[in-house]
LUMZA-710110 format. One record per residue: x, y, z of N, C-alpha, C, O in turn; residue number from 1; residue in one letter. Coordinates in steps of 0.1 Angstrom, whole numbers, plus 5000, padded with zeros to 4 digits. Atoms other than C-alpha are relative to their C-alpha. Example, Ala and Ser with C-alpha at 12.3 -4.5 7.8 and 13.67 -1.06 7.14 Angstrom:
2
[[5009 4988 5000] [5123 4955 5078] [5009 5012 5000] [5019 5012 5007] 1 "a"]
[[4991 4989 5000] [5137 4989 5071] [4992 5011 5008] [4997 5022 5009] 2 "s"]
This chain:
254
[[5005 5005 4985] [2464 5056 6832] [4993 4987 5003] [4982 4984 4997] 1 "m"]
[[5007 5013 5001] [2455 5024 6843] [4998 4997 5017] [4997 4986 5021] 2 "t"]
[[5003 5001 4984] [2450 5031 6884] [4987 4997 5001] [4979 5002 4993] 3 "t"]
[[5011 5003 4997] [2421 5017 6897] [4993 5012 5006] [4997 5015 5018] 4 "d"]
[[5005 4993 4992] [2397 5045 6904] [4991 5002 5008] [4983 5012 5009] 5 "l"]
[[5007 5003 4986] [2380 5033 6932] [4987 5012 5002] [4986 5022 5009] 6 "d"]
[[5013 4989 4996] [2346 5050 6927] [4991 4990 5011] [4990 4978 5012] 7 "i"]
[[5005 5007 4986] [2326 5047 6961] [4987 4983 4991] [4977 4983 4983] 8 "p"]
[[5013 5011 4998] [2305 5009 6959] [4988 5004 4998] [4981 4997 4991] 9 "s"]
[[5012 4995 5000] [2273 5031 6964] [4999 5013 4990] [5004 5025 4992] 10 "d"]
[[4996 4992 5014] [2268 5047 6928] [4982 5008 5005] [4982 5020 5006] 11 "t"]
[[5011 4992 5000] [2231 5057 6935] [4998 5013 5006] [4997 5015 5018] 12 "a"]
[[5002 4986 4996] [2227 5093 6936] [4994 5007 5007] [4987 5013 5000] 13 "m"]
[[5013 4997 4995] [2207 5106 6961] [4999 5012 5009] [4988 5016 5014] 14 "t"]
[[5000 4992 4988] [2221 5134 6982] [4994 5013 4991] [4996 5014 4979] 15 "p"]
[[5002 4992 5002] [2205 5167 6979] [5005 5013 4993] [4996 5020 4990] 16 "s"]
[[4990 4992 4997] [2232 5191 6973] [5009 4997 4988] [5008 4984 4986] 17 "t"]
[[4991 5003 5008] [2257 5191 6944] [5016 4997 5011] [5026 4989 5011] 18 "i"]
[[4989 5002 4990] [2279 5198 6972] [5004 4986 5009] [5015 4982 5012] 19 "g"]
[[4998 5013 4993] [2275 5166 6990] [5002 4988 4993] [5009 4979 4999] 20 "a"]
[[4996 5008 5014] [2278 5145 6958] [5012 5001 4996] [5016 4991 4991] 21 "a"]
[[4985 4995 5005] [2313 5163 6950] [5006 4996 5013] [5014 4986 5011] 22 "l"]
[[4992 5008 4991] [2326 5154 6986] [5001 4988 5004] [5010 4983 5011] 23 "t"]
[[5000 5017 4999] [2314 5117 6985] [5013 4996 4992] [5020 4986 4994] 24 "k"]
[[4993 5002 5012] [2336 5121 6952] [5016 5006 5000] [5024 5006 4991] 25 "f"]
[[4986 4987 4998] [2366 5145 6964] [5014 4983 5000] [5023 4984 4992] 26 "r"]
[[4989 5006 5000] [2389 5112 6972] [5003 4994 4980] [5013 4992 4974] 27 "p"]
[[4998 5003 5016] [2383 5101 6934] [5008 5012 4991] [5018 5012 4985] 28 "v"]
[[4988 4990 5007] [2391 5137 6920] [5012 5004 5006] [5019 5011 4999] 29 "f"]
[[4989 4999 4996] [2420 5140 6943] [5012 4991 4992] [5022 4996 4988] 30 "s"]
[[4992 5007 5006] [2436 5109 6927] [5003 5001 4987] [5013 4998 4982] 31 "k"]
[[4999 4996 5013] [2427 5119 6893] [5009 5011 4993] [5013 5012 4982] 32 "l"]
[[4999 4987 5006] [2439 5154 6895] [5018 5003 5002] [5026 5012 4999] 33 "l"]
[[4985 4999 4993] [2474 5143 6915] [5009 5005 4992] [5017 5011 4999] 34 "a"]
[[4995 4996 5006] [2492 5152 6887] [5001 5011 4988] [5008 5014 4979] 35 "e"]
[[5006 4990 5010] [2478 5178 6870] [5001 5015 5001] [4998 5023 4992] 36 "t"]
[[4996 4991 4990] [2488 5204 6895] [4984 5011 4998] [4982 5023 4997] 37 "g"]
[[5013 4993 4994] [2450 5212 6899] [4996 4997 5015] [5001 4986 5019] 38 "i"]
[[5004 4998 4986] [2438 5215 6935] [4988 4992 4998] [4982 4994 4987] 39 "s"]
[[5011 5006 5002] [2409 5192 6938] [4989 5008 5003] [4978 5010 4997] 40 "d"]
[[5011 4988 5001] [2394 5221 6956] [4993 5006 4992] [4981 5008 4992] 41 "e"]
[[5005 4989 5009] [2394 5245 6929] [4991 4993 4991] [4980 4998 4987] 42 "t"]
[[5008 5005 5010] [2383 5218 6906] [4987 4997 5004] [4978 4996 4995] 43 "f"]
[[5018 5007 4995] [2351 5207 6926] [4993 5019 5002] [4981 5021 5001] 44 "m"]
[[5006 4986 4998] [2343 5246 6931] [4994 5004 4987] [4984 5011 4987] 45 "a"]
[[5002 4994 5011] [2343 5250 6893] [4989 4996 4999] [4978 5002 4998] 46 "t"]
[[5015 5013 5002] [2321 5217 6892] [4987 5010 5008] [4977 5012 5001] 47 "i"]
[[5009 5000 4992] [2299 5233 6918] [4994 5010 4993] [4982 5008 4989] 48 "a"]
[[4998 4985 5007] [2301 5268 6902] [4988 4995 4991] [4976 4997 4993] 49 "q"]
[[5005 5002 5013] [2289 5254 6869] [4985 4998 4999] [4976 5004 4993] 50 "a"]
[[5015 5001 4993] [2259 5235 6883] [4991 5010 5005] [4979 5009 5003] 51 "y"]
[[5007 4988 4992] [2246 5265 6903] [4999 5010 4989] [4991 5019 4991] 52 "r"]
[[5002 4991 5009] [2250 5286 6872] [4991 4998 4986] [4981 5004 4981] 53 "s"]
[[5006 4998 5011] [2247 5272 6840] [4985 4993 4998] [4982 4982 5002] 54 "t"]
[[5016 5006 4995] [2206 5269 6833] [4998 4987 4994] [5003 4983 4983] 55 "p"]
[[5008 5014 4999] [2188 5236 6835] [5011 4987 5006] [5008 4975 5008] 56 "k"]
[[4989 5012 4999] [2224 5218 6844] [4994 4991 5015] [4994 4979 5017] 57 "l"]
[[5002 5005 4987] [2210 5216 6881] [4989 4996 5001] [4983 4998 5012] 58 "d"]
[[5014 5005 5002] [2176 5199 6866] [5005 4989 4992] [4997 4984 4984] 59 "q"]
[[4992 5008 5006] [2204 5172 6854] [5000 4988 5008] [5002 4993 5019] 60 "c"]
[[4993 5012 4995] [2209 5136 6868] [5015 5002 5003] [5024 5002 4995] 61 "d"]
[[4989 4999 4996] [2236 5142 6894] [5013 4986 4998] [5023 4985 5004] 62 "i"]
[[4994 5012 5002] [2252 5110 6884] [5009 5004 4985] [5021 5002 4982] 63 "s"]
[[4996 4994 5013] [2256 5125 6848] [5010 5012 4998] [5019 5015 4989] 64 "s"]
[[4993 4986 4993] [2269 5159 6864] [5021 4993 5002] [5031 4996 4998] 65 "v"]
[[4990 5001 4992] [2296 5142 6883] [5008 4988 4986] [5020 4987 4985] 66 "l"]
[[4990 5007 5012] [2306 5117 6851] [5008 5009 4992] [5019 5007 4988] 67 "g"]
[[4996 4993 5011] [2312 5142 6831] [5014 5008 5002] [5024 5010 4996] 68 "a"]
[[4988 4999 4988] [2331 5158 6861] [5017 4993 4998] [5028 4996 4996] 69 "g"]
[[4983 5011 4999] [2357 5128 6864] [5005 5001 4986] [5017 5001 4984] 70 "l"]
[[4988 5002 5009] [2364 5128 6828] [5006 5012 4997] [5018 5011 4993] 71 "r"]
[[4989 4993 5001] [2376 5159 6826] [5009 5001 5010] [5018 5008 5007] 72 "c"]
[[4992 4999 4990] [2394 5154 6860] [5013 4989 4994] [5025 4991 4996] 73 "a"]
[[4991 5011 5006] [2411 5121 6840] [5007 5013 4990] [5019 5017 4991] 74 "q"]
[[4992 4993 5012] [2418 5146 6811] [5006 5009 5005] [5010 5017 4997] 75 "l"]
[[4998 4985 5001] [2433 5175 6833] [4993 5010 4998] [4998 5020 5002] 76 "g"]
[[5004 4986 5006] [2408 5201 6818] [4987 5003 5009] [4976 4997 5010] 77 "l"]
[[5007 4994 4997] [2393 5223 6838] [4986 5004 4994] [4987 5009 4983] 78 "t"]
[[5010 4998 5008] [2356 5226 6831] [4993 5015 5001] [4996 5024 5010] 79 "p"]
[[5009 4986 4997] [2328 5257 6822] [5015 5010 5004] [5015 5015 5015] 80 "n"]
[[4993 4986 4997] [2357 5282 6824] [5006 5004 4988] [5006 4997 4978] 81 "d"]
[[4998 4989 5010] [2370 5312 6801] [5007 4994 4989] [5005 4997 4977] 82 "p"]
[[4989 5003 5013] [2398 5292 6784] [4995 4990 4990] [5002 4986 4981] 83 "r"]
[[5007 5009 5007] [2372 5267 6767] [5007 4986 4998] [5009 4980 4988] 84 "n"]
[[4990 5013 4998] [2392 5236 6779] [4988 4989 4996] [4989 4983 4985] 85 "l"]
[[5018 5009 5002] [2353 5215 6782] [4997 5006 5009] [5002 5015 5016] 86 "a"]
[[5013 4997 4995] [2321 5217 6795] [4995 4989 5004] [4999 4978 5001] 87 "w"]
[[5007 5008 4994] [2297 5203 6816] [4985 5001 4996] [4977 5005 5006] 88 "i"]
[[5012 4994 5007] [2264 5208 6791] [4986 4989 5004] [4985 4977 5002] 89 "i"]
[[5011 5005 4999] [2227 5202 6803] [4993 4990 4982] [4993 4996 4971] 90 "p"]
[[5006 5007 5012] [2211 5178 6774] [4986 4991 5007] [4988 4979 5010] 91 "r"]
[[5016 5003 4997] [2172 5171 6786] [5006 4997 5013] [5013 5006 5018] 92 "g"]
[[4998 5002 4983] [2177 5153 6823] [5014 4995 5001] [5017 4989 5011] 93 "r"]
[[4983 5007 4995] [2216 5142 6820] [5007 5012 4991] [5003 5019 4982] 94 "e"]
[[4985 4990 5003] [2251 5162 6815] [5008 4992 4992] [5009 4979 4992] 95 "a"]
[[4994 5010 5009] [2271 5152 6790] [5013 5009 4996] [5014 5021 4991] 96 "s"]
[[4982 4989 5003] [2311 5164 6785] [4999 4998 4986] [4997 4988 4979] 97 "f"]
[[4995 4989 5015] [2319 5186 6754] [5017 5003 5004] [5023 5010 5013] 98 "q"]
[[4983 4995 5002] [2358 5188 6746] [5001 5017 4996] [4995 5019 4985] 99 "l"]
[[4998 4981 5006] [2363 5230 6739] [5016 4996 4994] [5026 4990 4997] 100 "g"]
[[4989 4999 5009] [2384 5238 6711] [5018 5002 5008] [5029 4999 5003] 101 "y"]
[[4990 4996 4990] [2410 5248 6738] [5004 4989 5006] [5016 4988 5010] 102 "g"]
[[4996 5012 4993] [2410 5215 6753] [5009 4991 4992] [5021 4988 4995] 103 "g"]
[[4995 5009 5013] [2418 5194 6719] [5013 5008 4999] [5023 5001 4996] 104 "i"]
[[4988 4996 5002] [2445 5219 6717] [5011 4998 5011] [5022 4999 5006] 105 "m"]
[[4995 5001 4986] [2461 5214 6752] [5003 4985 5000] [5014 4979 5001] 106 "e"]
[[4991 5013 5000] [2461 5180 6750] [5008 4995 4987] [5015 4985 4987] 107 "l"]
[[4988 5002 5014] [2480 5179 6714] [5016 5006 5006] [5027 5001 5005] 108 "a"]
[[4988 4994 4991] [2505 5202 6735] [5005 4992 5011] [5018 4992 5013] 109 "r"]
[[4993 5008 4994] [2510 5181 6758] [5009 4987 4994] [5021 4985 4995] 110 "r"]
[[4992 5010 5008] [2519 5149 6737] [5013 5006 4993] [5024 5001 4994] 111 "a"]
[[4991 4990 5005] [2539 5177 6717] [5006 5007 5004] [5007 5017 4997] 112 "a"]
[[5000 4986 4998] [2555 5200 6737] [5008 5009 4994] [5018 5004 4988] 113 "p"]
[[4996 4990 5011] [2565 5232 6719] [4990 5000 4991] [4989 5011 4986] 114 "g"]
[[5010 4997 5010] [2535 5225 6695] [4992 5013 5004] [4987 5013 5016] 115 "l"]
[[5006 4991 4998] [2520 5259 6693] [4985 4999 4988] [4985 4990 4979] 116 "r"]
[[5010 4995 5007] [2488 5269 6675] [4992 5011 4997] [4988 5014 5009] 117 "f"]
[[5008 4987 5002] [2468 5301 6663] [4990 4998 4990] [4993 4991 4981] 118 "d"]
[[5015 5002 5006] [2431 5304 6648] [4994 5010 5000] [4992 5015 5011] 119 "g"]
[[5013 4985 5002] [2408 5333 6635] [4992 4992 4990] [4993 4981 4984] 120 "r"]
[[5017 5001 5004] [2375 5333 6621] [5006 5014 4981] [5013 5024 4983] 121 "p"]
[[4994 4991 5011] [2384 5352 6581] [4981 5003 4995] [4971 4997 4996] 122 "v"]
[[5012 4990 5001] [2357 5379 6571] [5001 5000 4986] [5011 4997 4980] 123 "y"]
[[5000 4997 5012] [2341 5386 6539] [5010 5015 4993] [5011 5018 4981] 124 "p"]
[[4993 4991 5005] [2363 5417 6537] [5015 5002 5003] [5022 5012 5002] 125 "k"]
[[4987 5006 4999] [2394 5400 6546] [5011 4999 4989] [5008 4992 4979] 126 "d"]
[[4990 5005 5012] [2423 5398 6524] [5012 4987 5010] [5020 4986 5019] 127 "e"]
[[4997 5017 4994] [2431 5359 6527] [5004 4992 4993] [4995 4990 4985] 128 "f"]
[[4997 5001 5006] [2451 5339 6509] [5009 4984 5005] [5018 4984 5013] 129 "d"]
[[4996 5011 4995] [2459 5302 6514] [5003 4988 4985] [4996 4980 4979] 130 "l"]
[[4990 5010 5011] [2484 5284 6488] [5013 4988 5006] [5024 4988 5010] 131 "d"]
[[4989 5017 4993] [2501 5248 6501] [5013 5001 4993] [5023 4998 5000] 132 "y"]
[[4986 5003 5003] [2530 5252 6474] [5009 5010 5003] [5021 5008 4999] 133 "g"]
[[4994 4990 4995] [2543 5286 6490] [5007 4995 5017] [5002 4988 5026] 134 "k"]
[[4996 5003 4986] [2569 5283 6520] [4989 5009 5012] [4986 5003 5022] 135 "v"]
[[5010 4993 4988] [2545 5306 6543] [4985 5000 4991] [4981 5010 4985] 136 "e"]
[[5008 5000 5010] [2516 5294 6525] [4982 5009 5003] [4972 5011 4995] 137 "p"]
[[5013 4993 4996] [2489 5315 6546] [5003 5012 5004] [5010 5015 5013] 138 "l"]
[[5001 4984 4998] [2483 5354 6545] [4986 5000 5006] [4977 4994 5001] 139 "t"]
[[5011 4992 5001] [2456 5368 6559] [5000 5013 5012] [5006 5012 5023] 140 "h"]
[[4994 4992 4994] [2453 5402 6570] [4983 5008 5001] [4978 5014 4992] 141 "r"]
[[5015 4997 4992] [2417 5411 6589] [5000 5021 4993] [5009 5029 4992] 142 "p"]
[[5005 4989 5001] [2400 5444 6578] [4991 5006 5011] [4979 5005 5012] 143 "n"]
[[5005 4999 4986] [2396 5460 6612] [4988 5008 4997] [4979 5008 5006] 144 "l"]
[[5009 4990 5000] [2373 5485 6600] [4985 4999 4993] [4975 5004 4998] 145 "t"]
[[5012 5003 5002] [2347 5471 6576] [5004 4983 4999] [5013 4979 4991] 146 "d"]
[[4999 5012 4998] [2344 5432 6586] [4991 4995 4981] [4995 4988 4972] 147 "r"]
[[5010 5007 5013] [2316 5428 6556] [4993 4988 5003] [4991 4979 4996] 148 "g"]
[[5010 5012 5000] [2296 5406 6574] [5004 4988 5009] [5015 4988 5015] 149 "g"]
[[4996 5010 4994] [2297 5374 6591] [5009 4994 4996] [5012 4996 4984] 150 "d"]
[[4992 5009 5005] [2323 5349 6588] [5000 4989 4989] [4994 4979 4990] 151 "p"]
[[5003 5012 5013] [2330 5329 6554] [5011 4989 5005] [5014 4982 4995] 152 "i"]
[[4991 5008 5003] [2357 5306 6567] [5010 5000 5019] [5008 5009 5026] 153 "a"]
[[4992 5007 4989] [2378 5295 6599] [5011 4994 5000] [5010 4982 4995] 154 "w"]
[[4986 5009 4999] [2411 5282 6603] [5009 4997 5012] [5008 5003 5022] 155 "y"]
[[4990 5003 4986] [2438 5267 6628] [5016 4996 4993] [5018 4989 4983] 156 "v"]
[[4988 5003 5002] [2473 5265 6625] [5011 4993 5011] [5012 4995 5023] 157 "r"]
[[4991 5008 4989] [2500 5242 6640] [5013 5004 4995] [5018 5005 4983] 158 "a"]
[[4986 4999 5005] [2533 5248 6642] [5008 4991 5013] [5008 4991 5025] 159 "i"]
[[4991 5011 4989] [2558 5219 6654] [5009 5002 5005] [5015 5012 5000] 160 "f"]
[[4988 4989 4998] [2587 5224 6671] [5011 4997 4994] [5022 5001 4996] 161 "p"]
[[4990 4997 5008] [2605 5211 6644] [4998 5009 4986] [5003 5006 4975] 162 "d"]
[[5001 4988 5011] [2594 5242 6622] [4987 4997 4987] [4981 5006 4979] 163 "g"]
[[5013 4998 5012] [2566 5225 6598] [4990 5003 5008] [4990 5004 5020] 164 "s"]
[[5013 4989 5000] [2534 5241 6596] [4988 4990 4998] [4990 4981 4989] 165 "v"]
[[5010 5005 5005] [2502 5225 6593] [4986 5009 5002] [4983 5011 5013] 166 "q"]
[[5011 4992 5000] [2469 5246 6585] [4989 4989 4994] [4989 4980 4986] 167 "i"]
[[5014 5006 5001] [2435 5235 6585] [4987 5014 4996] [4986 5025 5002] 168 "q"]
[[5012 4988 5003] [2404 5259 6569] [4994 4992 4994] [4996 4983 4986] 169 "v"]
[[5012 5008 5003] [2371 5251 6569] [4993 5010 4996] [4996 5020 5003] 170 "l"]
[[5009 4992 5008] [2343 5271 6547] [4989 4999 5011] [4991 4992 5022] 171 "n"]
[[5008 5002 4994] [2311 5276 6561] [4991 4985 5002] [4989 4978 5011] 172 "r"]
[[5008 5013 5009] [2292 5248 6543] [5008 4986 5010] [5001 4977 5015] 173 "d"]
[[4991 5011 4993] [2324 5226 6560] [4997 4999 5017] [4996 4989 5024] 174 "d"]
[[5001 5005 4983] [2319 5235 6597] [4982 4994 4998] [4981 4982 5000] 175 "v"]
[[5009 5005 5004] [2280 5231 6588] [4998 4979 5000] [4990 4971 5004] 176 "e"]
[[5002 5012 5004] [2287 5197 6578] [5008 4993 5012] [5005 4981 5013] 177 "y"]
[[4998 5011 4988] [2306 5183 6610] [4990 5005 5009] [4985 4997 5017] 178 "h"]
[[5015 5002 4988] [2277 5201 6631] [4991 4989 4997] [4985 4983 5007] 179 "r"]
[[5007 5010 5007] [2259 5176 6611] [5001 4987 5011] [4992 4982 5017] 180 "g"]
[[4997 5010 4995] [2278 5151 6627] [5003 4994 5016] [5007 4983 5020] 181 "f"]
[[4994 4999 4990] [2281 5165 6660] [4991 4998 5010] [4980 5004 5010] 182 "s"]
[[5013 5007 4988] [2262 5148 6693] [4998 5014 5009] [4989 5013 5017] 183 "k"]
[[5005 4991 4993] [2261 5182 6707] [4994 5014 4986] [4996 5026 4987] 184 "m"]
[[4999 4992 5012] [2251 5200 6672] [4988 5010 5003] [4987 5018 4994] 185 "g"]
[[5010 4989 4997] [2219 5220 6687] [5001 5007 5015] [4992 5014 5020] 186 "n"]
[[4995 4995 4986] [2237 5228 6721] [5012 5004 5003] [5020 5004 4994] 187 "a"]
[[4992 4996 5000] [2265 5240 6739] [5005 5008 4988] [4997 5014 4980] 188 "g"]
[[4992 4993 5006] [2293 5256 6721] [4989 5007 4981] [4987 5019 4978] 189 "m"]
[[5010 5001 5010] [2270 5254 6687] [4992 5015 5001] [4993 5024 4992] 190 "w"]
[[5011 4995 4996] [2244 5275 6703] [5007 5014 5005] [5005 5025 5000] 191 "k"]
[[4997 4985 4998] [2264 5300 6722] [5015 5006 4997] [5020 5015 5005] 192 "t"]
[[4987 4996 5001] [2298 5305 6707] [5004 4991 4983] [5010 4981 4982] 193 "s"]
[[5001 5006 5014] [2298 5295 6669] [5014 4997 4997] [5019 4986 4994] 194 "y"]
[[4990 4998 5006] [2329 5306 6660] [5011 4989 5010] [5018 4980 5004] 195 "d"]
[[4992 5014 4992] [2347 5282 6690] [4993 4991 4993] [5002 4987 4985] 196 "a"]
[[5003 5013 5006] [2328 5253 6676] [5005 5005 4985] [5008 4994 4980] 197 "a"]
[[4993 5002 5013] [2341 5260 6644] [5010 5000 4996] [5013 4994 4985] 198 "a"]
[[4984 5004 4995] [2376 5262 6654] [5006 4990 5005] [5018 4987 5004] 199 "l"]
[[4997 5015 4995] [2372 5230 6670] [4998 4993 4992] [5001 4981 4995] 200 "k"]
[[5003 5008 5008] [2360 5216 6640] [5012 4998 4993] [5015 4987 4988] 201 "s"]
[[4989 4999 5011] [2391 5229 6621] [5013 4991 5009] [5023 4986 5003] 202 "c"]
[[4988 5007 4994] [2415 5213 6651] [4993 4980 4999] [5001 4971 4998] 203 "v"]
[[4999 5010 4999] [2394 5182 6652] [5002 4993 4982] [5004 4981 4981] 204 "v"]
[[4998 5002 5013] [2398 5180 6612] [5013 4994 4996] [5015 4984 4989] 205 "a"]
[[4989 5000 4999] [2432 5183 6616] [5009 4991 5004] [5021 4990 5001] 206 "m"]
[[4992 5007 4990] [2437 5154 6641] [5011 4989 4993] [5022 4984 4997] 207 "k"]
[[4991 5014 5009] [2453 5129 6616] [5016 5004 5001] [5025 4996 5005] 208 "r"]
[[4990 4995 4996] [2482 5151 6617] [5009 5005 5013] [5021 5009 5014] 209 "w"]
[[4996 4993 4988] [2485 5158 6651] [5004 4986 5010] [4998 4976 5009] 210 "l"]
[[4995 5012 4995] [2506 5135 6678] [4989 4992 5009] [4981 4999 5015] 211 "p"]
[[5009 5002 4997] [2485 5110 6691] [5004 4995 5013] [5015 4990 5017] 212 "a"]
[[4995 5007 4986] [2480 5102 6726] [4987 4993 5007] [4976 4998 5003] 213 "s"]
[[5010 5004 4994] [2455 5079 6749] [4990 5015 5004] [4980 5016 4998] 214 "p"]
[[5006 4990 4997] [2442 5110 6763] [4996 5006 4990] [4985 5011 4992] 215 "q"]
[[5009 4989 5007] [2435 5130 6734] [4989 4990 4995] [4977 4994 4995] 216 "l"]
[[5007 5008 5005] [2420 5100 6721] [4982 4998 5007] [4971 5000 5003] 217 "a"]
[[5013 5002 4988] [2396 5093 6752] [4990 5012 4996] [4978 5011 4992] 218 "t"]
[[5007 4983 5002] [2388 5132 6748] [4990 5001 4987] [4979 5007 4989] 219 "a"]
[[5006 4998 5010] [2374 5129 6712] [4989 4991 5002] [4978 4994 5004] 220 "i"]
[[5012 5009 4998] [2356 5095 6717] [4990 5005 5009] [4978 5004 5007] 221 "e"]
[[5012 4998 4990] [2339 5110 6748] [4996 5013 4997] [4988 5018 5005] 222 "s"]
[[5010 4987 5005] [2327 5142 6732] [4989 5000 4997] [4985 4995 4986] 223 "d"]
[[5014 5003 5005] [2293 5146 6735] [4993 4988 5007] [4981 4987 5009] 224 "g"]
[[5008 5011 4989] [2286 5116 6756] [4997 5005 5014] [5003 5013 5021] 225 "e"]
[[5002 4998 4983] [2266 5112 6788] [5011 4988 5007] [5014 4977 5002] 226 "t"]
[[4988 5009 4991] [2292 5095 6813] [4990 4998 5011] [4987 5008 5017] 227 "i"]
[[5006 4997 4985] [2271 5083 6842] [5016 4990 5004] [5023 4982 4999] 228 "k"]
[[4991 5003 4994] [2294 5078 6870] [5006 4985 5002] [5018 4982 5003] 229 "v"]
[[4996 5015 4994] [2297 5041 6878] [5003 4995 4982] [5004 4984 4979] 230 "e"]
[[4995 5008 5019] [2306 5036 6835] [5013 5006 4998] [5020 5000 4990] 231 "k"]
[[4989 4992 5001] [2338 5062 6838] [5011 4988 5002] [5009 4981 5012] 232 "v"]
[[4991 5007 5001] [2368 5040 6832] [5012 5003 4998] [5014 5011 4988] 233 "e"]
[[4984 4995 5005] [2406 5045 6832] [5002 4999 4986] [4999 4991 4977] 234 "p"]
[[4990 4997 5012] [2425 5062 6807] [5009 4988 4999] [5016 4985 5009] 235 "i"]
[[4990 5010 5005] [2445 5033 6791] [5016 5008 4998] [5017 5018 4991] 236 "p"]
[[4990 4996 5003] [2481 5039 6793] [5007 4996 4988] [5006 4985 4984] 237 "a"]
[[4997 5006 5012] [2501 5039 6762] [5009 5012 4993] [5008 5024 4996] 238 "g"]
[[4986 4992 5006] [2532 5055 6741] [4997 5010 4993] [4991 5004 4984] 239 "e"]
[[5001 4990 5004] [2528 5086 6726] [5002 4998 4987] [5014 4993 4987] 240 "i"]
[[4997 5002 5013] [2529 5083 6687] [4997 5015 4991] [4988 5022 4994] 241 "h"]
[[4998 4991 5004] [2535 5109 6664] [4994 4999 4986] [4994 5010 4979] 242 "h"]
[[5007 5001 5015] [2516 5098 6629] [4983 5007 5002] [4979 5016 5010] 243 "e"]
[[5015 4999 5002] [2481 5102 6624] [4991 4986 5008] [4991 4974 5008] 244 "a"]
[[5017 5006 4994] [2447 5096 6645] [4995 4997 4990] [4992 5007 4984] 245 "i"]
[[5008 5001 5009] [2431 5077 6618] [4985 4994 5003] [4984 4982 5004] 246 "d"]
[[5012 5003 4993] [2395 5077 6629] [4992 5003 4994] [4985 5011 4999] 247 "i"]
[[5008 4998 5008] [2375 5077 6601] [4988 5004 5000] [4983 5012 4991] 248 "e"]
[[5015 5000 4997] [2341 5074 6615] [5001 5010 5006] [4990 5016 5008] 249 "s"]
[[5008 4983 4989] [2342 5106 6638] [5012 5012 4993] [5017 5021 5000] 250 "d"]
[[4992 4994 5004] [2364 5122 6614] [4996 5018 4997] [5005 5026 4996] 251 "e"]
[[5006 4991 5000] [2341 5150 6611] [4992 5005 5012] [4984 5014 5011] 252 "r"]
[[5005 4997 4988] [2330 5152 6646] [5003 5012 5009] [5015 5012 5012] 253 "d"]
[[4998 4990 4995] [2328 5184 6665] [4994 5002 5014] [4996 5013 5021] 254 "a"]
């Protein structure tokens, strides 16, 4: 996306309510959401609800809340809803954009229509085997009557349109290693939904095998960032490539 965002020239955020701020930026949200199938009214209502219902978010600088919201709109990801696409998370007095595991999979599916994902936690008494030498490398039979404790591993499987499969498995030490590199390691999903954060770590670790797109690259780069409204930049247009996204510096981020 290269179209100018037309951010209002007066970005000093002083409205007394989130509703006033959203109304001011409604034309920007409308432009960003025009080709997503998401109505600006629904999208802004979701942000307003998150602002009111997420503990401490209403204490954050409104410019950072709007900045995170605009990033979500650029990516076509509705924040703070049960699909785990993206989140607007309080961090002290500012809000941050957090990419959900559902969001990274959704952006990959857009880049490669027909791409499918599944993933689950693995418990101590599950039958689990991974052998990359087999035609069907993964076997997972959950023990539904006795899990045996907390999960010991998590995996995500990507099934590409040509039938090829890529599997990423992380044990708890691997997940904690990812957590150490996360800008949100002590907040957001890591505190409220460890399984979701672990599955997201699997997808991020898999990213070098996923189709590259400007939206996916921007989402990963922005994950955990505080984005003031005046700093929101258009996502550059570019071709989708089906080779590795080789970004070593954030390979472990989640």
